N, C-alpha and C positions, 0 to 999 in steps of 0.2 A: 108687170111680174118687176119687172127692172126696180120701179119707183119702190116696192114692197120690199125687194133685196136694200134697196140702197137706205132704207129706213130701219130696216134689221142691221143692217153694218154700224150706221151712225149712233143707233140706240145702245148697242153691245160695246163701241168705243165710249161711250158716256159710262158706261156702267161698270167699265175696267178699272179706273180709279177710285170711285167708288167702294167698289170692291176691296181693292189695297189698301184702302182707306179703312177701310172698315176691321180687318184683319189685323192693320197696326194699333188700333185702339187698345187702351190698356183693359186687362180683364178687371173685373173688382166683385167681391161676392155680392155685395149691395151697392148700385152704384154713388150712393151720397157720403159712402163713410169706405175708411181705410180698416181693414181688422188688423191689429198688430199681435202676432204670436208673441208673450214673454213667459219667463219662470221670474217672480217675482221674489228673489229671495236673495237678490246679489245687489245691497247696497254700497254704494249711493247711487248705482243705475238703474236698480229697478227695485222696491220692495212695497210692501205693505205698510204703511203710516200707523203703528201701535195705537195712535189716538184717535184716529178717525176712522180705520179699518178700509181703507181708500187706498190703490195703488197710484205711487209717487216715484218718484225717482228723474235722473236725468234723461235717461231714455224715453220717459213717459212723456215729459216737458218736449225733447225734441222732436219724438213720433207727430205728439199732437201740433206742433208749430208746421212739423212737413204737411200733415193733411190740411191743415189750415192756406199754406202755400198753393194747395192743389185746387182747393174750393171744396173739400171735405172734411167730415166728423172723422175723430178718432175713436174707434170701439179698440177694447184691450181685450184679447182671449189670453187666459191664463192658462198653465199647462206646466210640466215637468220638464225640466233641460231636455233629458234625453227622447223625448218626443216631438220636439220641437218642426224637426226635421219632416217627421213623417206628419205631423199634423199641416204642415206646409202641403206637402206632397197630395193630402187628400182630403184638402180645400177648409181647412176649420179656419184657417186665415188667409190672408192676402200676402204678408211679408211678417219678416221675423225682424225682430228689435230688442236684444236678451244678450248683452255684453257678449255676443258669439265671436270667436276669430277667425278671419276670412283664411283659408288655406287653399294648398290647391287640390287636395281630396274632396272637400266639402264643394269646390265648383262643380266639381263633376256632376252635382245635381242640382246647384240653385248658383246663381249671380249673385255679387254682393258689392252694396254701395259701401264703401270703407268711409268711416265716420270717426273713431278715436283710434290713438296710440295706446296700448297698452306692453305690458311684460310682466313675467312670472318672478314671482319674489317670495323668498323663504322668510316664514315668520317659526317664534317661536315662544312657548311661554315666558313672562317676564320674568319668573324668578332663576330661567334655566339661562338667561342673556349673557353671564359671563362665558357661558362656555361655548357660546358660538358668536364669535365676533367677525367671523368672514365665511363666505361662502362656503371656502375648501373645510371648515369645522362641520359642514353637514354631510361632507364625503364618510360612506359606511355606513348612515343613519337612514332610519324607516321615516318615509316622507308621506305624507297623506294629501291627497287631494279629488276634486271630483273628476269620475273617471269620462263622465260626457263630454268634457272637455279638453284642449291640447296640452295640457298642463303634463298628462304622462308620457307623454312624447319627447314633451320639452326638456323635464328632467331626465328622462333615460337618455336623450343624447347628451346634455350637459353632464352627467355622471362620466360616461365614456370619454368626453371629450377634456375634461377636468380632473375628474379622480380618478380614475381607472389606467389614465395614459401618463401619469404621475405615481403611478403605484400607491396610491390610497383606496380605501375601500368602495364598491359598489353602491350605490344609494339602492335603498329597494323600495319601489314606490306602491303605495297602496290607494287605490283608486276607492274611491267612496260615493256615496249616491248625488251629494253634492258640499259646495265648501262649506253650508252649516253642521254635517255631519262630521266635515273634516275637524272643523275648529272645536268643536266637542270632543273628538278624542283625543285631542292636544291638552284639553283641560282636564280629562280624566286621566293621562299619563298613558294612554294606548298608543299612541305617534310622538314621537322626539319632536318631527317638524312638518308642518303645513306649508304647501306652495298654493299661492292665489295670485288675482292680479294686482298689479303693485295702487290701481285704481279706487281698491275700496279697501285697503287696509287702514289708511288715515281714519275714514269713517268707523271702522270697528276700534280704534282705537281711543276713538272718539267716545264712541257708545260704551264702551267697556275700559277704562280708564285702568292702567296697573296689571293688567291680563298679559296682553300681545309683546313681542318686541320683532320690530324689524333686522331680521340678521346682516344683509347688505344689500347692493345695488339689486336689482334686477336680473337674473340670468342670461334675460335676452331683452333686447330692446327694440325687436323686429314686429311683433305680434300687435296685430291692427285688427279693431272690433269692424264687422261690417253689417250691414241691414240685409237680411237675405229676402230673394225676389226667383220666383219660380223661374227656368230657364226659357219657358215658352211665350214669357211675359216680358218683354223688354220696352214695352213704352211705360209701363207702370216703374219698373227698373229705372228707364230713362227721368220718368217724370219724378221721380224722390230723388234723383241726382241732380235736377234743374233746382229745386227744389231748396235742398242742402247749401247748394252753390249760393242760391239768393240769402239763406240765412246766413251763410259765414260772410259773403259781402256788406251786409247791411247790419252785422254786430250782433244779429239775435244768439247766433253761435257761441259767439265768447261769452257774452254774458251767463247763459245755461252753463258753459263751463265754469267760470267762475260764482255762480250760486252753490252748484254740488263738487267746489275745489277737484276740477280736472282741469287747472289752465294749463297744467304742462301735459296735458294727454291729447292736446289739439293737434290737430290735420290744418294742413296751411290750405290743400286743395283737395277735388274729392277725387277719387279714384274710382274704375269699377274693375273689382278682380286683382286689385292692386298687388298681392299676394304672390310671389311663383317660385 
């Protein structure tokens, strides 16, 4: 009986580290692939190439490179920006990479691997450029932006600190479906100003010359985009962070930034939940 007890104890002692290792393994919907959730309407981060009908952009290139570093294939699952978090929670995808800002509120439901810097900037119609020479000229105006982004809170905070505090009119923020809807409203004259990420406006100006004008510098320079991962999947989060670090070190990250005109958006090191 003593021998049986010893054998059983030995077996359990051998199983314990194996069970712990299994618990720490990354969770993927399908073992051989990483399913990236994205909303492909935000060039140059992610968008549908009008010539090929294929999803492309910086996030797509970066996600593919990260998956390759992990020995996996990249699969792209498209949805609306508003549905990205719920799609991650319900298992439609493994991670989110879609120009999503890392912030403390979102950190309550997911972890972020921070990968580029950003900042909200005001744009107006080119014909209105003479009336908007600085950000102060936006005070008292109607500003549109994606309701699913952090831009609304950014604009309201900036308005309070830089417009109302100086006795200027408060900005009225109009949350719309997405950045495309905001720019359409600007063209139609329904909004005075649009707010969107600095990383996208250069692409828009190139795509539609003579349509948009950048008012001034970004109203914030602390916005950071993160790759979102479920909180109960730290092994996947860390594998993504390690892969991104390798891509920064070997120069691939810099090459992709240059390809998409985002060299000024680079992060020097990878952080997890870096925005406090």
